[in-house]
Residue frames as qw, qx, qy, qz and C-alpha x, y, z in Angstrom:
[[0.882, 0.329, -0.048, -0.333, 66.84, 40.72, 62.49],
 [0.457, -0.468, 0.739, 0.161, 68.85, 37.52, 62.27],
 [0.750, 0.468, -0.297, -0.361, 69.59, 35.76, 59.01],
 [0.031, -0.472, 0.877, -0.080, 71.61, 32.98, 60.62],
 [0.530, -0.017, -0.799, -0.283, 70.70, 29.31, 60.24],
 [0.292, -0.157, -0.860, 0.389, 70.24, 28.30, 63.88],
 [0.198, 0.243, 0.413, -0.855, 67.91, 31.10, 65.06],
 [0.527, 0.172, -0.358, -0.751, 65.77, 30.62, 61.96],
 [0.502, -0.024, -0.858, -0.112, 65.59, 26.86, 62.50],
 [0.108, -0.186, -0.760, 0.614, 64.65, 27.38, 66.16],
 [0.363, 0.238, 0.143, -0.890, 61.86, 29.74, 65.14],
 [0.553, 0.099, -0.622, -0.546, 60.57, 27.27, 62.55],
 [0.357, -0.120, -0.904, 0.205, 60.37, 24.57, 65.24],
 [0.084, 0.240, 0.529, -0.809, 58.45, 26.98, 67.47],
 [0.477, 0.205, -0.194, -0.832, 55.97, 27.78, 64.70],
 [0.543, 0.012, -0.788, -0.290, 55.44, 24.07, 63.98],
 [0.170, -0.160, -0.835, 0.499, 54.86, 23.45, 67.67],
 [0.325, 0.263, 0.256, -0.872, 52.10, 26.08, 67.62],
 [0.532, 0.173, -0.512, -0.652, 50.65, 24.49, 64.47],
 [0.507, -0.030, -0.859, -0.062, 50.51, 20.94, 65.85],
 [0.023, -0.181, -0.717, 0.673, 48.96, 22.18, 69.07],
 [0.425, 0.217, 0.028, -0.878, 45.98, 23.54, 67.11],
 [0.704, 0.292, 0.609, -0.222, 42.98, 21.47, 65.90],
 [0.396, -0.012, 0.679, 0.618, 43.52, 20.32, 62.31],
 [0.172, 0.656, 0.647, 0.349, 40.25, 21.89, 61.18],
 [0.180, -0.885, -0.204, 0.379, 41.07, 25.31, 62.67],
 [0.502, 0.847, -0.016, 0.173, 42.47, 28.05, 60.46],
 [0.267, -0.866, 0.423, -0.009, 45.45, 28.57, 62.78],
 [0.844, -0.144, 0.475, 0.203, 46.83, 25.12, 61.89],
 [0.686, 0.558, 0.275, 0.377, 47.36, 26.13, 58.28],
 [0.065, 0.974, -0.093, 0.199, 48.55, 29.61, 59.21],
 [0.519, -0.720, 0.456, 0.066, 51.25, 28.40, 61.57],
 [0.839, 0.067, 0.458, 0.285, 52.33, 25.67, 59.12],
 [0.534, 0.766, 0.153, 0.323, 52.75, 28.26, 56.35],
 [0.151, -0.941, 0.266, -0.143, 54.76, 30.54, 58.63],
 [0.723, -0.478, 0.486, 0.112, 56.93, 27.67, 59.82],
 [0.826, 0.322, 0.356, 0.294, 57.60, 26.43, 56.28],
 [0.356, 0.890, -0.039, 0.283, 58.80, 29.84, 55.11],
 [0.342, -0.837, 0.413, -0.108, 61.13, 30.27, 58.09],
 [0.848, -0.181, 0.472, 0.162, 62.42, 26.70, 57.55],
 [0.711, 0.595, 0.200, 0.317, 63.17, 27.58, 53.92],
 [0.078, 0.941, -0.221, 0.245, 65.04, 30.69, 55.05],
 [0.643, -0.601, 0.474, 0.018, 67.07, 28.56, 57.46],
 [0.874, 0.165, 0.384, 0.246, 67.96, 26.19, 54.61],
 [0.492, 0.797, 0.026, 0.348, 69.09, 29.07, 52.41],
 [0.247, -0.896, 0.320, -0.181, 71.04, 30.59, 55.32],
 [0.856, -0.325, 0.375, 0.146, 72.85, 27.27, 55.76],
 [0.738, 0.442, 0.203, 0.468, 74.45, 27.97, 52.35],
 [0.356, 0.109, -0.107, 0.922, 75.00, 31.67, 53.04],
 [0.035, -0.673, -0.543, 0.500, 73.03, 34.26, 55.06],
 [0.039, -0.376, 0.246, 0.893, 73.89, 36.81, 52.37],
 [0.031, -0.221, -0.811, -0.540, 71.36, 35.12, 50.04],
 [0.126, -0.662, -0.721, 0.161, 68.53, 36.35, 52.30],
 [0.125, -0.545, -0.087, 0.824, 69.40, 40.02, 51.84],
 [0.503, 0.779, 0.358, -0.113, 67.32, 41.98, 49.33],
 [0.626, 0.116, 0.262, 0.726, 69.61, 42.92, 46.41],
 [0.113, 0.966, 0.173, -0.153, 70.22, 46.63, 45.81],
 [0.603, 0.711, -0.130, 0.337, 72.80, 48.62, 43.85],
 [0.027, -0.786, 0.440, -0.434, 74.61, 49.88, 46.96],
 [0.646, 0.016, -0.739, 0.189, 74.64, 46.50, 48.72],
 [0.280, -0.511, 0.342, -0.737, 73.15, 48.15, 51.84],
 [0.868, -0.266, 0.100, -0.407, 71.23, 45.03, 52.89],
 [0.885, 0.228, -0.356, 0.195, 74.00, 42.64, 51.89],
 [0.232, 0.525, -0.520, 0.633, 76.32, 44.52, 54.25],
 [0.630, -0.433, 0.290, -0.576, 73.93, 43.75, 57.10],
 [0.989, -0.004, -0.113, -0.100, 74.30, 40.05, 56.34],
 [0.717, 0.332, -0.362, 0.495, 78.06, 40.55, 56.66],
 [0.538, -0.687, -0.328, 0.362, 77.60, 42.45, 59.94],
 [0.402, -0.078, 0.110, 0.906, 78.89, 45.61, 58.25],
 [0.034, 0.686, 0.572, 0.449, 75.56, 47.38, 57.77],
 [0.028, 0.311, -0.174, 0.934, 74.66, 50.90, 58.83],
 [0.002, -0.361, -0.769, 0.528, 72.37, 51.43, 61.84],
 [0.286, 0.412, 0.065, -0.863, 70.53, 54.00, 59.74],
 [0.506, 0.209, -0.599, -0.584, 69.54, 51.43, 57.14],
 [0.765, -0.136, 0.458, -0.432, 66.99, 48.77, 58.18],
 [0.266, -0.166, 0.916, 0.250, 67.51, 45.20, 57.08],
 [0.680, 0.344, -0.031, -0.646, 65.39, 44.00, 54.20],
 [0.513, -0.128, 0.846, 0.076, 64.87, 40.35, 53.33],
 [0.217, 0.067, -0.730, -0.644, 63.98, 38.73, 50.02],
 [0.692, -0.079, 0.021, -0.717, 60.31, 37.66, 49.65],
 [0.727, -0.111, 0.646, -0.208, 58.95, 34.20, 50.36],
 [0.832, 0.533, 0.102, -0.115, 58.62, 33.55, 46.62],
 [0.367, 0.773, -0.506, 0.108, 62.30, 34.39, 46.12],
 [0.411, -0.490, 0.732, -0.235, 63.26, 32.17, 49.05],
 [0.841, 0.131, 0.496, -0.171, 61.41, 29.20, 47.56],
 [0.701, 0.700, -0.135, -0.016, 62.98, 29.88, 44.17],
 [0.033, 0.733, -0.660, 0.163, 66.41, 29.85, 45.82],
 [0.653, -0.240, 0.680, -0.231, 65.54, 26.53, 47.47],
 [0.871, 0.438, 0.187, -0.125, 64.66, 25.10, 44.06],
 [0.494, 0.772, -0.382, 0.116, 68.07, 26.18, 42.77],
 [0.119, -0.639, 0.698, -0.300, 70.07, 25.13, 45.82],
 [0.426, -0.091, 0.864, -0.252, 68.21, 21.90, 46.61],
 [0.279, 0.104, -0.687, -0.663, 66.99, 20.21, 43.40],
 [0.156, -0.300, -0.940, 0.047, 64.59, 17.87, 45.25],
 [0.089, 0.449, 0.468, -0.756, 62.62, 20.93, 46.32],
 [0.132, 0.109, -0.469, -0.867, 61.52, 21.70, 42.77],
 [0.304, -0.326, -0.823, -0.352, 58.51, 19.35, 42.92],
 [0.318, -0.593, -0.649, 0.355, 57.34, 21.01, 46.19],
 [0.173, -0.063, -0.005, 0.983, 57.84, 24.67, 45.23],
 [0.285, -0.375, -0.498, -0.728, 54.26, 25.00, 43.92],
 [0.568, -0.563, -0.600, 0.004, 52.78, 23.69, 47.18],
 [0.471, -0.329, -0.309, 0.758, 55.02, 25.98, 49.23],
 [0.023, 0.080, 0.177, 0.981, 53.97, 29.04, 47.23],
 [0.408, -0.484, -0.607, -0.481, 50.32, 28.04, 47.51],
 [0.552, -0.557, -0.526, 0.329, 50.62, 28.01, 51.29],
 [0.322, -0.204, -0.090, 0.920, 52.44, 31.37, 51.27],
 [0.145, -0.285, -0.405, -0.857, 49.68, 32.88, 49.12],
 [0.515, -0.584, -0.600, -0.184, 47.03, 31.61, 51.52],
 [0.520, -0.415, -0.378, 0.644, 49.01, 33.02, 54.42],
 [0.143, 0.005, 0.108, 0.984, 49.11, 36.43, 52.72],
 [0.337, -0.436, -0.518, -0.655, 45.40, 36.33, 52.03],
 [0.573, -0.543, -0.593, 0.156, 44.73, 35.35, 55.66],
 [0.468, -0.403, -0.256, 0.743, 46.85, 38.18, 57.04],
 [0.121, -0.175, 0.179, 0.961, 46.11, 40.94, 54.55],
 [0.351, -0.232, -0.498, -0.758, 42.40, 40.54, 53.81],
 [0.556, -0.184, 0.394, -0.708, 39.11, 39.89, 55.52],
 [0.810, 0.130, -0.454, -0.347, 38.82, 36.44, 53.92],
 [0.757, -0.420, 0.477, -0.153, 39.07, 33.21, 55.90],
 [0.457, 0.596, -0.607, -0.260, 41.78, 31.85, 53.60],
 [0.106, 0.265, -0.950, 0.126, 42.61, 28.72, 55.59],
 [0.532, 0.167, 0.610, -0.563, 39.01, 28.11, 56.64],
 [0.739, 0.527, -0.001, -0.421, 38.31, 27.62, 52.91],
 [0.524, 0.575, -0.628, -0.021, 41.48, 25.51, 52.31],
 [0.899, -0.381, 0.094, -0.192, 41.16, 22.21, 54.12],
 [0.395, -0.641, 0.646, 0.124, 44.28, 20.40, 55.31],
 [0.797, 0.153, 0.576, 0.094, 43.57, 17.49, 52.96],
 [0.570, 0.813, 0.102, 0.061, 44.28, 19.86, 50.04],
 [0.271, 0.862, -0.356, 0.238, 47.74, 20.96, 51.13],
 [0.674, -0.635, 0.369, -0.082, 49.12, 18.78, 53.93],
 [0.927, 0.095, 0.236, 0.275, 50.91, 16.25, 51.71],
 [0.516, 0.719, -0.026, 0.464, 52.68, 19.05, 49.83],
 [0.288, -0.867, 0.263, -0.311, 53.61, 20.74, 53.08],
 [0.849, -0.405, 0.334, 0.062, 55.11, 17.55, 54.50],
 [0.848, 0.341, 0.164, 0.370, 57.07, 16.94, 51.29],
 [0.273, 0.833, -0.124, 0.465, 58.52, 20.44, 51.22],
 [0.501, -0.776, 0.305, -0.230, 59.39, 20.33, 54.93],
 [0.936, -0.180, 0.252, 0.164, 61.17, 16.97, 54.54],
 [0.709, 0.521, 0.035, 0.473, 63.39, 18.19, 51.71],
 [0.016, 0.855, -0.195, 0.480, 64.28, 21.36, 53.62],
 [0.735, -0.611, 0.267, -0.121, 64.97, 19.41, 56.81],
 [0.930, 0.049, 0.175, 0.319, 67.33, 17.11, 54.93],
 [0.468, 0.723, -0.051, 0.505, 69.08, 20.11, 53.42],
 [0.260, -0.811, 0.295, -0.434, 69.72, 21.29, 56.98],
 [0.356, 0.274, -0.850, 0.275, 70.96, 17.87, 58.10],
 [0.419, -0.101, 0.561, -0.707, 67.81, 17.45, 60.18],
 [0.096, -0.207, -0.951, -0.211, 64.90, 15.00, 60.18],
 [0.409, -0.491, -0.382, -0.667, 61.15, 15.33, 60.44],
 [0.673, -0.472, -0.538, 0.187, 61.32, 13.73, 63.87],
 [0.451, -0.216, -0.239, 0.832, 63.63, 16.51, 65.07],
 [0.032, -0.187, -0.225, -0.956, 61.47, 19.09, 63.36],
 [0.538, -0.344, -0.360, -0.681, 57.94, 17.90, 64.17],
 [0.544, -0.289, 0.629, -0.474, 58.25, 15.29, 66.91],
 [0.169, -0.122, 0.967, 0.149, 57.82, 11.55, 66.48],
 [0.418, 0.470, 0.724, -0.283, 54.03, 11.34, 66.20],
 [0.417, 0.786, 0.038, -0.456, 53.69, 14.03, 63.57],
 [0.056, 0.585, -0.711, -0.387, 56.75, 12.76, 61.67],
 [0.306, 0.041, 0.950, 0.046, 55.29, 9.23, 61.51],
 [0.455, 0.651, 0.512, -0.329, 52.00, 10.60, 60.23],
 [0.258, 0.790, -0.284, -0.478, 53.88, 12.61, 57.61],
 [0.093, -0.389, 0.867, 0.296, 55.93, 9.64, 56.42],
 [0.415, 0.292, 0.855, -0.105, 52.83, 7.46, 56.15],
 [0.425, 0.769, 0.264, -0.398, 51.15, 10.09, 54.03],
 [0.186, 0.778, -0.433, -0.416, 54.15, 10.67, 51.75],
 [0.179, -0.346, 0.894, 0.220, 55.22, 7.09, 51.10],
 [0.668, 0.376, 0.557, -0.321, 51.87, 6.03, 49.72],
 [0.237, -0.016, 0.722, 0.650, 52.08, 4.75, 46.15],
 [0.343, 0.422, 0.357, -0.759, 49.23, 7.05, 45.33],
 [0.412, 0.332, -0.490, -0.692, 48.83, 6.35, 41.61],
 [0.326, -0.009, -0.934, -0.148, 48.32, 2.61, 41.90],
 [0.002, 0.317, 0.784, -0.534, 46.16, 2.99, 45.00],
 [0.324, 0.366, 0.092, -0.868, 44.04, 5.69, 43.41],
 [0.439, 0.164, -0.671, -0.575, 43.25, 3.51, 40.35],
 [0.289, -0.147, -0.941, 0.092, 42.26, 0.58, 42.53],
 [0.055, 0.363, 0.612, -0.701, 40.17, 2.69, 44.89],
 [0.366, 0.313, -0.142, -0.865, 38.39, 4.52, 42.07],
 [0.427, 0.041, -0.806, -0.407, 37.54, 1.18, 40.46],
 [0.197, -0.261, -0.883, 0.337, 36.17, -0.11, 43.77],
 [0.178, 0.364, 0.329, -0.853, 34.10, 3.03, 44.29],
 [0.412, 0.223, -0.442, -0.765, 32.68, 2.81, 40.77],
 [0.362, -0.078, -0.915, -0.158, 31.70, -0.83, 41.27],
 [0.088, -0.365, -0.760, 0.531, 29.87, -0.11, 44.54],
 [0.260, 0.342, 0.047, -0.902, 28.14, 2.90, 42.99],
 [0.408, 0.100, -0.673, -0.609, 26.88, 0.78, 40.10],
 [0.295, -0.239, -0.920, 0.096, 25.48, -1.90, 42.43],
 [0.013, 0.393, 0.548, -0.738, 23.80, 0.72, 44.66],
 [0.324, 0.322, -0.157, -0.876, 22.22, 2.56, 41.73],
 [0.358, 0.010, -0.830, -0.428, 20.93, -0.77, 40.42],
 [0.025, -0.291, -0.861, 0.416, 18.72, -1.22, 43.46],
 [0.058, -0.701, -0.623, -0.342, 15.07, -0.20, 43.47],
 [0.062, -0.635, 0.065, -0.767, 14.02, 3.24, 44.74],
 [0.743, -0.591, -0.096, -0.299, 12.53, 1.65, 47.87],
 [0.902, -0.156, -0.172, 0.363, 15.72, -0.26, 48.63],
 [0.440, 0.389, -0.138, 0.797, 17.88, 2.83, 48.21],
 [0.318, -0.679, -0.017, -0.661, 15.56, 4.87, 50.41],
 [0.862, -0.488, -0.120, -0.060, 15.70, 2.28, 53.17],
 [0.808, 0.056, -0.155, 0.565, 19.52, 2.10, 52.89],
 [0.174, 0.579, -0.079, 0.793, 19.86, 5.87, 53.12],
 [0.553, -0.670, -0.004, -0.495, 17.70, 6.05, 56.26],
 [0.931, -0.320, -0.118, 0.131, 19.43, 3.09, 57.90],
 [0.679, 0.269, -0.159, 0.665, 22.89, 4.52, 57.13],
 [0.064, -0.668, 0.096, -0.736, 21.99, 7.86, 58.70],
 [0.755, -0.585, -0.024, -0.296, 20.68, 6.21, 61.85],
 [0.925, -0.131, -0.107, 0.340, 23.81, 4.06, 62.14],
 [0.468, 0.473, -0.135, 0.734, 26.09, 7.03, 61.48],
 [0.331, -0.718, 0.077, -0.607, 24.37, 9.03, 64.25],
 [0.885, -0.459, -0.019, -0.073, 24.79, 6.11, 66.63],
 [0.857, 0.076, -0.083, 0.503, 28.45, 5.52, 65.76],
 [0.183, 0.722, -0.112, 0.658, 29.19, 9.25, 66.06],
 [0.587, -0.710, 0.138, -0.364, 28.45, 8.90, 69.77],
 [0.933, -0.267, 0.157, 0.185, 31.06, 6.10, 69.83],
 [0.312, -0.719, 0.364, 0.503, 33.80, 8.39, 68.51],
 [0.587, 0.303, 0.586, 0.470, 33.40, 7.63, 64.81],
 [0.001, 0.447, -0.140, -0.883, 33.69, 10.51, 62.32],
 [0.574, 0.580, 0.554, -0.166, 30.74, 10.97, 59.94],
 [0.067, -0.395, 0.496, 0.770, 31.47, 11.53, 56.24],
 [0.729, 0.452, 0.066, -0.510, 29.64, 11.20, 52.93],
 [0.768, -0.031, 0.599, 0.222, 30.28, 7.95, 51.05],
 [0.043, 0.524, -0.472, -0.707, 32.12, 8.64, 47.75],
 [0.066, 0.079, 0.923, 0.370, 30.21, 5.77, 46.06],
 [0.107, -0.566, -0.793, -0.200, 26.57, 6.29, 47.10],
 [0.051, -0.516, -0.014, -0.855, 26.53, 9.61, 48.94],
 [0.674, -0.595, -0.393, -0.195, 25.02, 8.11, 52.10],
 [0.375, -0.806, 0.361, -0.283, 26.17, 8.71, 55.65],
 [0.881, 0.116, -0.391, 0.239, 29.32, 6.68, 56.37],
 [0.536, -0.832, 0.144, 0.003, 31.95, 6.74, 59.10],
 [0.596, 0.563, -0.449, 0.356, 35.71, 6.97, 59.44],
 [0.735, -0.670, 0.035, 0.101, 37.97, 5.93, 62.30],
 [0.559, 0.676, -0.325, 0.354, 41.66, 6.58, 62.84],
 [0.732, -0.205, -0.373, 0.533, 44.65, 6.96, 65.13],
 [0.247, -0.962, -0.088, 0.072, 45.14, 9.80, 67.56],
 [0.717, 0.117, -0.049, 0.685, 48.35, 11.77, 67.14],
 [0.151, 0.562, -0.035, 0.812, 49.80, 15.07, 68.29],
 [0.087, -0.004, -0.598, 0.797, 49.08, 17.07, 71.40],
 [0.100, -0.670, -0.734, 0.042, 45.74, 17.46, 73.10],
 [0.019, 0.349, 0.032, 0.937, 44.20, 20.91, 72.93],
 [0.310, -0.500, -0.761, 0.272, 42.33, 21.56, 76.20],
 [0.115, -0.377, -0.002, -0.919, 39.95, 24.40, 76.93],
 [0.319, -0.422, -0.814, 0.240, 37.62, 24.78, 79.89],
 [0.231, -0.518, 0.008, -0.824, 35.12, 26.93, 81.71],
 [0.378, -0.287, 0.602, -0.642, 33.15, 26.51, 84.92],
 [0.823, 0.091, 0.216, -0.518, 30.83, 23.90, 83.42],
 [0.957, 0.251, 0.141, 0.028, 32.85, 21.73, 81.02],
 [0.333, -0.611, 0.583, 0.420, 36.32, 20.74, 79.88],
 [0.792, 0.578, 0.036, -0.191, 36.73, 20.29, 76.12],
 [0.512, -0.461, 0.626, 0.366, 39.58, 18.12, 74.83],
 [0.711, 0.661, -0.053, -0.235, 40.46, 18.21, 71.12],
 [0.489, -0.466, 0.659, 0.331, 43.00, 15.95, 69.46],
 [0.460, 0.524, -0.471, -0.541, 43.93, 15.26, 65.87],
 [0.798, 0.026, 0.594, -0.101, 43.09, 11.92, 64.24],
 [0.140, 0.439, -0.701, -0.545, 44.76, 10.40, 61.20],
 [0.837, 0.150, 0.118, -0.513, 42.03, 8.36, 59.40],
 [0.142, -0.385, 0.899, 0.151, 42.76, 4.68, 58.80],
 [0.107, 0.213, 0.953, 0.185, 39.49, 2.95, 57.89],
 [0.393, 0.113, -0.088, -0.908, 36.14, 3.75, 56.28],
 [0.142, 0.251, 0.957, -0.013, 32.81, 1.92, 56.29],
 [0.404, 0.033, -0.167, -0.899, 29.55, 2.60, 54.45],
 [0.393, 0.118, 0.856, -0.315, 26.58, 0.52, 55.63],
 [0.596, 0.531, 0.161, -0.580, 24.44, 1.55, 52.65],
 [0.716, 0.578, -0.318, -0.228, 26.52, 0.26, 49.72],
 [0.966, -0.203, 0.078, 0.137, 29.05, -1.86, 51.61],
 [0.524, 0.714, -0.275, 0.374, 32.13, 0.12, 50.54],
 [0.739, -0.635, 0.047, 0.218, 35.15, -0.47, 52.82],
 [0.493, 0.742, -0.290, 0.349, 38.52, 1.24, 52.68],
 [0.820, -0.508, -0.066, 0.256, 41.55, 0.37, 54.81],
 [0.666, -0.163, 0.086, 0.723, 44.66, 2.41, 55.54],
 [0.022, -0.726, -0.050, 0.686, 45.51, 6.05, 55.02],
 [0.145, -0.208, 0.647, 0.718, 46.55, 5.47, 51.39],
 [0.045, 0.438, 0.840, 0.316, 43.13, 4.21, 50.32],
 [0.071, -0.797, -0.503, 0.328, 41.32, 6.94, 52.21],
 [0.133, -0.596, 0.204, 0.765, 43.53, 9.63, 50.71],
 [0.118, 0.020, 0.760, 0.639, 42.84, 8.24, 47.23],
 [0.064, -0.619, -0.762, -0.178, 39.11, 8.52, 47.94],
 [0.023, 0.531, -0.015, 0.847, 39.63, 12.11, 49.19],
 [0.680, -0.644, -0.258, -0.237, 38.82, 11.08, 52.72],
 [0.795, 0.021, -0.356, 0.491, 42.39, 11.26, 54.03],
 [0.060, 0.664, -0.194, 0.720, 42.49, 14.67, 55.64],
 [0.290, -0.093, -0.754, 0.582, 43.13, 14.66, 59.42],
 [0.370, -0.659, -0.360, -0.547, 40.13, 15.50, 61.52],
 [0.037, -0.387, 0.560, -0.732, 39.66, 16.63, 65.10],
 [0.519, -0.402, -0.754, -0.014, 38.11, 14.48, 67.82],
 [0.174, -0.479, 0.225, -0.830, 36.29, 16.57, 70.41],
 [0.530, -0.353, -0.759, 0.135, 35.44, 15.19, 73.84],
 [0.245, -0.609, 0.096, -0.748, 33.54, 17.12, 76.52],
 [0.549, -0.214, -0.738, 0.329, 33.86, 16.27, 80.21],
 [0.422, -0.865, -0.138, -0.234, 32.49, 17.68, 83.42],
 [0.028, 0.743, -0.562, 0.363, 35.22, 18.83, 85.86],
 [0.737, -0.359, 0.489, -0.298, 34.31, 15.83, 88.06],
 [0.954, 0.271, 0.127, 0.016, 34.79, 13.38, 85.20],
 [0.571, 0.718, -0.286, 0.278, 38.04, 14.89, 83.95],
 [0.020, 0.648, -0.593, 0.477, 39.74, 15.29, 87.33],
 [0.565, -0.115, -0.811, 0.102, 38.20, 12.21, 88.96],
 [0.162, -0.243, 0.432, -0.853, 36.39, 14.27, 91.58],
 [0.101, -0.348, -0.918, 0.161, 33.62, 12.92, 93.82],
 [0.266, -0.522, -0.348, -0.732, 30.17, 14.47, 93.47],
 [0.162, -0.214, 0.606, -0.748, 29.05, 15.55, 96.99],
 [0.752, -0.038, -0.005, -0.658, 25.63, 14.05, 96.25],
 [0.882, 0.125, -0.447, -0.082, 27.26, 10.62, 95.91],
 [0.076, 0.583, -0.666, 0.459, 29.50, 10.92, 98.97],
 [0.673, -0.277, 0.478, -0.492, 27.24, 8.89, 101.29],
 [0.961, 0.218, -0.004, -0.169, 27.07, 5.98, 98.85],
 [0.689, 0.529, -0.409, 0.279, 30.82, 5.99, 98.36],
 [0.345, -0.758, 0.412, -0.371, 31.72, 6.45, 102.04],
 [0.914, -0.272, 0.298, -0.047, 32.10, 2.69, 102.85],
 [0.852, 0.412, 0.017, 0.322, 34.49, 2.26, 99.89],
 [0.202, 0.813, -0.280, 0.469, 36.53, 5.31, 100.88],
 [0.578, -0.657, 0.386, -0.292, 36.78, 4.20, 104.52],
 [0.972, -0.036, 0.212, 0.091, 37.85, 0.72, 103.45],
 [0.661, 0.619, -0.109, 0.410, 40.49, 2.20, 101.16],
 [0.073, -0.818, 0.345, -0.453, 41.85, 4.43, 103.95],
 [0.806, -0.466, 0.329, -0.157, 41.98, 1.50, 106.39],
 [0.937, 0.204, 0.118, 0.256, 43.94, -0.60, 103.90],
 [0.417, 0.760, -0.182, 0.465, 46.23, 2.33, 103.21],
 [0.376, -0.777, 0.368, -0.347, 46.90, 2.82, 106.93],
 [0.933, -0.233, 0.274, 0.031, 47.74, -0.89, 107.34],
 [0.796, 0.467, 0.002, 0.385, 50.15, -0.63, 104.45],
 [0.132, 0.833, -0.262, 0.468, 51.83, 2.46, 105.97],
 [0.632, -0.648, 0.342, -0.254, 52.27, 0.65, 109.34],
 [0.988, 0.054, 0.040, 0.141, 54.16, -2.26, 107.78]]
């Protein structure tokens, strides 16, 4: 067991890499993030002194391990995650506002690993991702690192965008806008509302096929859609019949055709509780994904292929 800064930091990076390779709506995303955050916190504490990670005892048996003087007959024993986060609060004052979020993730992790409950399946990323990013940033700075070095550029940019939002002012404005659209929608006749609901659903189904993400409008409850920016790594799975590509999307705009509500930018969507990352799933046939030629179409494509090969041969002879 190593309580040194660098091995712990390297492991935290590895755990975050696993997290950001997973779909945002999959339980493993939260699980790996929680594991990575704890190890990152241990690295930050170790940067002050590895001895702080040893479980205290009257005979200093574990402390001696941190000093490389421990007995082979005594196993190493580390302080708990709760104690690590409490140490971070003491050592790095900026961490105090993120300690609650860090402990919440650790508790979910424990529930996921030690019970039959789907702890992270019931805890969407929109509920904890901002707190996770904030805690990770403070710990990274304590280590003399940055979120770019910790997460990679795409994820770090998404994190900064989420954290720098002036959420209080934005929330008030967005809530006022939602309330105004709700009032107008509820003021319509029953027939008009029924027609709007049906039309919104039909449009949502159509836009879903054009890579929009369907959500429920916070003003009128009708089917609405969200679009956003792709970020992070693609997650690719395949079998003999299809190739499935999943990639995370950071939402940036919202439209509701029923009541006319429009929201722009991650800040406004987050204030309306629509800001959680979602996963875009695309399914391809092997021919589509790899650009293969269907044998049934070979005769139709033959003239184009022969022409291409002739041109290629002329180019090679020059």
